[in-house]
Each structure stands twice: as C-alpha cells, then as structure tokens.
N, C-alpha and C positions, 0 to 999 in steps of 0.2 A: 186676799193673797189667800188662798183653800187647805193647802200644805201647811205642815207644819211641824218642829222638830221628833223626828224619832218615828215617823210613820215611814211604812214605805210612798216611793216617787209613781203614780200608778199610768197619769197619763201627762198628753205634752202639756197643760198647765203648771199639774204640783210638778213637774222638768223646768219649767217658769220659776216659780217660785227659791221651789228646792236652791236653783244656782243664785236667786237675789238675796235671799236669804243666804247664804252661803258668805256668798260676796260678799258682806254688812258684818261675817259675824269677821272676816278674814279678818278686812281695814279694822274692827272696834279690840281684836285681837294682836293687832300689830299696836295702834295708841296704847294701851297698855308697856307694852316689851318697852316698848319707844320714854315712854317715863321709866319704868323699870330701872333701865339699862340707860342711861345720857349716850349716843353714836360720837365720837372725838374726831374728826379729818384730820389725821397728821399726816404731814408728807418731812418727815426724816430729812438732814444732812445729808449727803453723799459717806462718809465720814459717822456718825453717830448712825449707820443705816449696817454700816461694820463690820460695829462698837453690835448692837444688837442680833447681829444675827450668830455671834462665834460666840456671845450668851447663850441663847439661844443655842445651839450649836453640843456645848454640856449641858445642856439639859435632857433630863425629859418625859416625855408625859405632858398633861399640863401646861407642864411650870415650861415649857419648853415654844411658846407660840405666840407671838409679839406684842400680842396685850399683855402677854404676862411680865415679860422682861422688861416691859417701858415701867407696868405698873412698879417693879422690882429695883428695879433703876431711879424712878420718882421718890419713891418711898423711904431707898437711902439714900437719893445724898438729899430729903427733906431732913431723917434724922429718925424717922418713925420706924417702928418693925414692925 
C-alpha cells in the first residue's frame, strides 16, 4: 500500500489503496458504533404500536422518536425515571 491517509490520491494504485483504507475504516467505525449502541429488533403488537404512535404525536423533537417513546414507557413501567 503506497497511499497514506491525508495524502492526495494521484494514481490508480493510490485510488485502490484509498478505497481499501476507506472500506476498512468504515467497517471499524461500524464495529465501534455497535459496541456503544446495541441494536434491539422489536416488532410491537398492533395495540402497542397504536400506543407508541399516540405518545409520539404528543411530543416534539427527539422525544417524539419511537426509541425515545419506548425508552420512556419501559423506564416508567420499571419505576425508574
């Protein structure tokens, strides 16, 4: 690999090296992001989805996202605020 981060991409070889570095960097960033923010796949029932949507409509900004609504409902049910 002849190309180095921070250097200009001048040749076809540099471009190939840059693309390989870019792909590896994106994969590493994704691994770190998934360590910090675990993903939970969740498919609510129709009744639960109706409640989540109703609560989300009463809120503004980030508090209106489904994740924020689910967080507040879970924390409320657990007694933690």
